[in-house]
C-alpha positions in Angstrom: 5.2 4.9 36.0 6.6 2.8 33.0 9.3 1.4 35.2 6.9 0.0 37.8 6.6 -3.7 37.4 3.9 -4.4 39.9 0.6 -2.9 41.0 2.0 -2.6 44.6 5.1 -0.7 43.5 2.9 1.6 41.4 0.7 2.3 44.3 3.6 3.0 46.6 5.1 5.4 44.1 1.8 7.2 43.8 1.3 7.4 47.6 4.7 8.9 48.0 4.0 11.5 45.3 0.5 12.5 46.2 0.7 12.5 50.1 1.4 15.7 51.9 -0.4 18.5 53.8 -4.1 18.8 53.6 -3.9 21.8 51.3 -1.4 20.1 49.1 -3.5 16.9 48.9 -6.6 19.0 47.9 -4.7 20.8 45.3 -3.3 17.6 43.8 -6.8 16.0 44.0 -8.2 18.9 42.0 -5.6 18.4 39.3 -6.1 14.7 39.1 -9.9 15.0 39.0 -9.5 17.4 36.2 -7.2 15.0 34.4 -9.7 12.2 34.9 -12.6 14.1 33.6 -10.7 15.2 30.5 -9.2 11.8 29.9 -9.0 11.0 26.2 -7.5 8.3 24.0 -5.0 9.6 21.4 -5.4 8.6 17.7 -2.1 6.6 17.6 -2.5 5.1 21.1 -3.2 1.4 21.9 -5.9 0.1 24.4 -3.1 -1.2 26.5 -1.4 2.2 26.7 -4.6 4.1 27.7 -5.4 1.5 30.3 -2.0 2.1 32.0 -2.6 5.9 31.9 -6.1 5.5 33.2 -4.9 3.2 36.1 -2.4 5.8 37.1 -5.1 8.4 37.5 -7.4 6.0 39.3 -4.7 5.1 41.9 -3.9 8.7 42.4 -7.6 9.4 43.1 -7.8 6.6 45.6 -4.8 7.8 47.5 -6.2 11.3 47.7 -9.6 9.9 48.8 -11.4 10.9 45.5 -12.5 7.6 44.4 -15.0 6.7 41.7 -17.0 3.5 41.3 -16.3 1.0 38.5 -19.3 2.1 36.3 -17.9 5.7 36.3 -14.6 4.3 34.9 -16.3 2.3 32.3 -18.4 5.2 31.2 -15.4 7.6 31.1 -13.3 5.3 29.0 -16.0 4.7 26.5 -16.7 8.4 26.1 -13.1 9.1 25.4 -12.5 6.7 22.5 -11.9 8.2 19.0 -14.6 8.3 16.4 -13.6 5.2 14.7 -14.4 3.2 17.9 -18.0 4.5 17.9 -19.6 1.4 16.4 -17.9 -0.8 19.0 -19.0 1.5 21.8 -22.6 1.4 20.6 -22.5 -2.4 20.4 -21.2 -2.6 23.9 -23.9 -0.3 25.2 -26.6 -2.4 23.6 -25.2 -5.8 24.6 -23.8 -5.1 28.2 -25.2 -3.7 31.4 -22.7 -0.9 32.0 -23.6 -0.7 35.7 -22.2 -4.2 36.2 -19.4 -4.3 33.5 -16.0 -4.2 35.0 -13.1 -2.1 33.6 -11.1 -5.3 32.9 -13.9 -6.8 30.9 -14.3 -3.6 28.9 -10.6 -3.4 28.2 -10.5 -7.0 27.1 -13.3 -6.5 24.6 -11.7 -3.4 23.2 -8.4 -5.1 22.7 -10.2 -7.8 20.6 -11.7 -5.2 18.5 -8.5 -3.4 18.2 -7.0 -6.4 16.4 -9.8 -6.3 13.8 -9.3 -2.6 13.3 -5.5 -3.0 12.7 -6.1 -5.8 10.2 -8.7 -3.7 8.4 -6.4 -0.6 8.3 -3.5 -2.8 7.1 -5.6 -4.2 4.2 -6.9 -0.8 3.4 -3.3 0.6 3.3 -2.2 -2.3 1.0 -5.0 -1.7 -1.3 -4.3 2.0 -1.4 -0.6 1.4 -2.2 -1.5 -1.0 -5.0 -3.9 1.5 -6.5 -1.3 4.3 -6.3 1.2 1.9 -8.0 -1.2 1.2 -10.8 -2.0 4.9 -11.3 1.7 5.7 -11.5 2.4 2.9 -14.1 -0.6 4.2 -16.2 0.6 7.7 -16.1 4.2 6.6 -17.1 2.7 4.5 -20.0 0.6 7.5 -21.2 3.6 9.8 -21.0 5.7 7.4 -23.2 2.8 6.9 -25.6 2.4 10.7 -25.9 6.1 11.2 -26.5 6.1 8.5 -29.2 3.1 10.1 -30.9 4.8 13.5 -30.7 7.9 12.1 -32.4 5.9 10.4 -35.2 3.9 13.5 -35.6 7.1 15.5 -36.1 8.3 12.9 -38.7 5.0 12.8 -40.6 4.8 16.7 -40.7 8.3 17.0 -42.3 7.6 16.9 -46.1 11.2 16.4 -47.0 11.6 13.3 -44.9 8.3 11.9 -46.1 9.3 12.4 -49.7 12.6 10.8 -49.2 11.1 7.7 -47.5 8.5 7.4 -50.3 11.3 7.4 -53.0 13.4 4.9 -51.0 10.4 2.6 -50.6 9.8 2.7 -54.5 13.4 2.0 -55.2 13.4 -1.0 -52.9 10.2 -2.3 -54.5 11.8 -1.9 -58.0 15.0 -3.7 -57.1 13.0 -6.6 -55.5 10.9 -7.0 -58.7 14.0 -6.8 -61.0 15.9 -9.4 -58.9 12.9 -11.7 -59.1 12.5 -11.4 -62.8 16.2 -11.9 -63.4 16.2 -15.1 -61.3 13.1 -16.3 -63.3 14.7 -15.6 -66.7 18.0 -17.4 -65.7 15.9 -20.4 -64.5 14.0 -20.6 -67.8 17.1 -20.3 -70.0 18.6 -23.3 -68.4 21.9 -24.5 -67.1 25.0 -22.7 -68.5 26.8 -26.1 -68.4 24.5 -28.6 -70.1 22.0 -26.0 -71.6 19.0 -27.8 -70.2 16.3 -25.8 -68.5 14.9 -26.5 -65.0 18.0 -26.0 -62.9 21.1 -23.8 -62.4 24.7 -24.7 -63.0 25.3 -25.4 -59.3 22.7 -28.1 -59.5 23.7 -29.5 -62.9 23.6 -33.4 -62.9 26.5 -33.6 -65.3 28.8 -31.7 -63.0 27.6 -33.8 -60.1 28.5 -37.0 -62.0 32.0 -35.7 -62.9 32.5 -34.9 -59.2 31.5 -38.4 -58.2 33.9 -40.0 -60.7 
């Protein structure tokens, strides 16, 4: 029926398919009634899609003289919605008179609610993805941290490496103190050029005068 652009064309197609001998009509009517009674919305189906399927059944019943009233259609659709639609169904039952509610008004109300459900599901999915990403980053960080601790642990547990590092550290400290003392002694002895204390030969004022001359 998806290629039928108008209600008239849809009705004509159904009439051609379902008309026949009396026995054939009764057999087809039984099948359609059974499909009507077991009509159910699929989890991934939109309100527009189930409305089209439902209309097809209703037109087939009308052709075969097995018509239902509007309130039957309304009740049947509301009973066949998935569990997540239950709050909306309850709200409609409390706010509307189902005996006078048209199928078109019901579908319009359900389509509005469908938009809210889609937005909620989209936000929930985004939040879930963000949480999963955060957990993955946390796990990766912990893995790196654990690996670093393991490496440092192996380093610290090796007595030979630890002793060598301690000796190297002591030598560096000794050389630093020695260089510092040497610089201080040279500074106190004075300039090698003028023999005056307080500066090195590179800063000797006598040499600077000679250069300027």
